[in-house]
N, C-alpha and C positions, 0 to 999 in steps of 0.2 A: 083612499085618499093614497098618494105617493108619497112615499119618504122618503128624503135626498139622502146620498152616501155620503157619510161622514165625512170630511177631508184626512183627517186622521187616522182612517180606515190601515190602510197601509201600517202604517208605525206601531198601531196596537194590535194587528194581527203579527207582527216579529215579537212583541213582547209573550203574548199569548203561548205562541206554537213554540218559544224558547220553553216557558213554564211545560208545556207539552210534550216537550221532545222525548222524553225517557217514558211516560207512559206510552207515546204511540209508538215507540222501539218494542216496548213490551209487548205489546198489543199483536204486533206484527208478527213478532215471535213464536206467541202463543199462535195465530193462524199458519205459519211455516210447522208447526209441531205436527200439525194435523194430515195425517198419510191421506188426500183426498186426490187419489190415482182415480182413474172412470170406475164405476162401481163402488164407493167408498168415499163418497161426499157426505153422506147424512150425518156423521156427527159433527164435521166442519159448518155446515149449514145448519143444524141443531143449536149451535153454540152463537153464529153471529143471529140467529133470530131470536135470541134470547138477548144479544147485546142491542141490538135493536128495540126489543120492546121494551128494555129498561131507558132506553132515548126518549119514549112516550111515542116513538112510530106504532103505527097500524100494520100489521103484519101480515102477511099473506104467506104460509108454506106449501108449496104444492111438490107433486111429480110430475114428470114430464108427460106421465103416462095420464095424469090428469085432463090433460089438452089434447084437443082432437088437431093434430097437425098434418096429417095425413093428407098429401098433395095441395099442399099449402106451399104460396111462394116461399122460396128459398130451404124447402126441406128435404135433407140427407137421408138416404134411407139407414136403417138403423139393423145392424147383423151382429149376431153373436153376443147381444146383449139384450135385456128389457128395461123398459123404464121406470119399472113399479121402486124402485130407490134412486130415483134422479131426482134430487130434491132442488129445487128452485126456492130462494128467498125475495121477496118484493114486500120492502117497507116503505111506508107512504108518511111523510108530512103534507099536510093540508090545510089552511088557513080560511077562514070563510071573506068572501069577497076580495080574492086575492087579485093585485093590480100587474102583477109581474108573469113574465112568461113560464112556461112550465117547463118541466126538465127531468130528463133519466140520469142516473148516474149508474153506469153498469160495470161489474168484474167480475172475472171467472175465478173459481177456486179449484178447479179441476186442475190436475196438473199430470204431467207426462209420466211414465214408472223412471225411476231413480238409475235403472240397468245394474250393469256389474257392482256390487258394492265395491269389489275390489279396486276400483279407480274412484271412490272415494275417499278424502283424506279424514273425513268424522263421516257420522251416521246421516244421511241425506235428510230426516225429518227432525235432525238435531241442530237448528240454527247457531251458528257459528259467527261473533262479531270481531272484527280483526282490522284494525287501521280504519275505521270509521264505515265498514261493510258488514253487511249481514249475509253471511253463505248458507244456503239451505236450496233444497227444494221447493219450487215455489215461491222464493222470498223475490228475485224479479219477475216471474212469468205469471201469474201478476197480484198474489197478494200483498206487494205493496202499494198498489195502486186501488186495491180493496183500501186501505189502510188512509192512503191519501184522502178519497172521497167522503169516508168518515169523519176524520178528524177535521176537515174542513168545514163540516155541520158542526162538528163539537168544538171549535174555535170560536167560529161566529155565535153560537149559541153563547158560549161562555162571556162573550164580550155583548150582550142581550139582545142579540139579533136572530132572526129565523126568516127562512127565505117567504116571500112576498107571493109565494106562489106553491103550486104544488108539485112535490120532489117525491119520484121515485127512486129508492133506495135497490139496486138490483144486485145481487150476487148468483150466479148461474155455474151450471156446468155445461160437457160439451163442446165447450169451446175450441178443445182441441182436437176432435175429430169429426164434429157433424155442425156446430150451429147452432142445434134445435133447442137448446137451453135459450137462450135468445130468443127464439123463433115461439116457445112455448109462452114467452112473457107478452108477446105481442099479441097472439092470439087468445090468450086470458083478457087480453084487453086494456092493457096497458100502454099509455101512447101519450107523446109530449110534444113539445113546438122544439126541441133540439136532444140529442144524447151527448153523453161525453163519458168516454171511456179511459181511464187514466193507464193505456199499455207504457212500460216504461220504452220511451222514445226517443233518450238522449236531448229532451228538451224541444222535440221537431213534434210535427203534428202528420201524418199521413195523407198524401193528396191522392194517391193511388195505390192499390193492392191488387195483388194476381188472386185469382182463386186456384183452386185445385181439384183434381179428382183423383181417388182413393180405385184401384181397382185389385182383385185377385184373381188370378189365372189357373185352373185345375189344368194340366198337363200331362199326357200319357207317353210312356216308353213301350219297348217291347220286352217285357219281361222274359226269363228262363235262369236258368244255374249260371254261375259265373264261370264255371269250367271253359267252354267254349270261347271262341272271339266274341267281344266285344266291343262294340261303337259307341263315340259319343252320345248320338242320336239315340240309340236304345236306352241307355240309362235317362231316365226321366230326370234324375239329379242333376244330372250333366247336360241335358238337353236344356234345361231352366235357363241356363249361363246364354244360350243362344237366344232368347227369348229376351233376357234381359237388356245383353249387347244391342239387339236389335231398337226397342224400346229405347235406349239411350241413344241410338242414330237418329229414332226419328226426333228426340229431343233435342240434338243438336242442327237437325232441317229445321224447327219450330224457332230456334234461335236464330239461327241465319235470315229467317223471312223477317224476324223480331226489329232488324238494325232500323229501321222508319216507323217503330212503332213511336207515336205522342207521346207515350207516358212511359214507356221502357226503353225505346231507341238507344237511352245513351248510356245503358246497363249493359256491359258484357255479358254474355249469357245469362240474362233474367229468368227465364225458365228452369226451373229444377225438377231434376229425377232422382227419386230414392228409390231404392228397393230397402223396402220395411224390414220383410219378414220373408224366409224360404225355409222351407222342409219338405221333408220325401220320402218314401221307402218303405219298407217296413221290415227287413231279414238283411243281415248283413253279407250272407250268402247267396241273395238274388239279385237281379238286376232289377233294379227299382223301377216298378210299374207305374208310379205316378210321383208329381210332385206340385207343390203350389208355391207360387210367388205372390207377395201382396205389395205394390208398388203406388208410389203418388209421383202425380205429374202435374206441373203449374198451368194453369191457362189465362191466357193473355185476356185483358178487356178486350172486347168487342169480337172474341171468340167465343160463340153459345156452346153451351156445354153436351147438345146432341151432337154438333161437331167435332168437338172433342173427342169423345167417346167414339165417334163412327172412326174416327183418326186412328185412336189407340187400336179397336178391334181391327181395323184394318190391319195392323201390321203385326200383330199377333198372326192373326190367321194365315198369312205371308208368312210367316216362320212357322208353321204346320205345315203347310206347302213343301216351303223348301225341305224341312226335316223329313220329309213324306208320314207324317204321321197318320196311323190308319185309325185313329179317335179324335174329332176335332177337340179342341182345349175347349174347356169350359170357362165363361168370361162374367163375374160378378162386380157391382159396383156396390162397394163394403162400407163406406163412411161419406168423408166429404165428397159433395157436388158441387161445388161452392163457383159461383160467377166471379170473373175480376169484377173488381169496381174503382170508380174512379168518383171524390167528392168533388161537386162543381165547384168551383171558385165563387167567391162573391157572398157567401151568404153571411148573414148578420150572427150566427152563430161563433163562426169562423173570426170575425171582426171582430167580436167580444173576447172571446179566446187570446186570439192576438194582442189586445189592448191590455190582458191581464198579464201575459207575459212579459210584454213590453216592460211593465210596469216593476215585475220585481226582475229581469235579468236587464234591462236598458239595451236590449238587441230586439232585432225584427224576427217574430216566428220564423223559422225555417219550415218549410213542408218539403218531401220527399216521396217516392215511388218505393214501396216495400214489394219485396219479392217471398212475399208469404202471403198467409191468411189470416184475417182475424173476423170480429163480428161486426164490424161496422157495415158490412153488406146487406146486411138482415134490416137493420134499422132504414137504412137510405135508400139500397136499392130497391126493395119490397113494398115498404112501409111510407116512402118519402119524408123522412125522419132524419133530419141532417145529421151524422154520426160524427163527431170529432173525437180521433185516437192520438193521445195526448199525454206525454207521461214522463218522467225523470230518468236518471243515469241508472245503468246496470249493463250486467256482462252474464253472456256463459248460460243463456236461456237454453234449455233440454240437454244439459251438458253438466258434468259434476262440479265444473267452475260455476255452477251458477251464484251468482251475487247482486247485491242490488246495493246502493250508495248511500247511506241513511243521511247525510247533509243534503243531496238532492229531493230527498223522500220531502225534508222540512219543506225547501223552496217551491216544491211541488205542491203541496197541500196548502199554500200560499195564493201560488196562482189559482187552485181551483176555488180557493176560497173568495177572490177577488172575482174572477168568472160569475160565481153563482151571484153575489151581491149585485153585479152590473146585470145580469141577463134575468134574474127573478126578483129582483130589487130587496130591499129589506123591509121587515117590521119588528120593532121594537117587541120585545117581550113583557107582553102586560104586568105590571107588580102587584 
């Protein structure tokens, strides 16, 4: 039996979310206090598994190592780590004979390293609230989204309702470097009619996203004692800058070609290059014999990963020949091997989210093209599950200025609750 959505649901949600606001803020602060960088997500995930179990949801806690993702669509290579401690949590709400559409609510709890502590005004994993914003690593990217999706369900429960369909609440890791966490949930069998990922997007939804490739280049110089004349190309560490500049030139070429791209042509220089790491040499009195650079380059939708890797590899080898390297560089693909992705307009899930956004904000929901990579492609591109990436206001992701707006957290929680109500339907909790 289909249960009608109460006409006063929005007003009742307003009242309940006002009452829950401090509890939700405290809950988010607890999440931020977990130093959940790669390889250290276990304590955070254990706490969340307990929180989900306490809500009466069926909890499946596993590691990526428990799931065979090798060779699966969307899998990225795993380098310099293993997945024995890469914990994933999937909590499931279900009802007998549900009449609504199923849903995945997904958020990632892995965060990027805080970097130099001298750049922070406070310890990165000690949340600070100032002028209505919560500051701290992960507050915006994206632990606030986890708080929003959980408290949306809490608020509906407190009003006497549960979704009239199966809902999987997923907290994953590896979003920041491979996407393999999201992939593991799908390969473990968790599927649904739609997926909502509440990343902070300032009230907008991602229409298109860039992919990316991560590459490590180990290059070689002409070692010897520093007492003699030393050319830049003889020093592997100095030669590394030639490789970097040539890859930057390749990026500029791709951006010039992208001016008529259907989803990114309106953005100046959408393709990004980042030299993330550089290291090399063994002894200060020797000409360095080796160096390594690790770089990230964006991938436009419509460019295949083999095409992009071939183009990058060719440029690296051209640099080696120009520098007359006696040993070819070693090229390794070390993390993200992510396709660009476009969410096809017109899905029922998008229309439902737009309706919920309109109800809360009184304006049409905007969509945009993001010059970064997220987990949406895993669900939509490879498994045919429309993935909506939408969330509230935040700033400074991946920087010491990271913060999230707490008033926006409350508004976004309401949007998600209304979306759940319309997409899944509501079932009164049996008394």
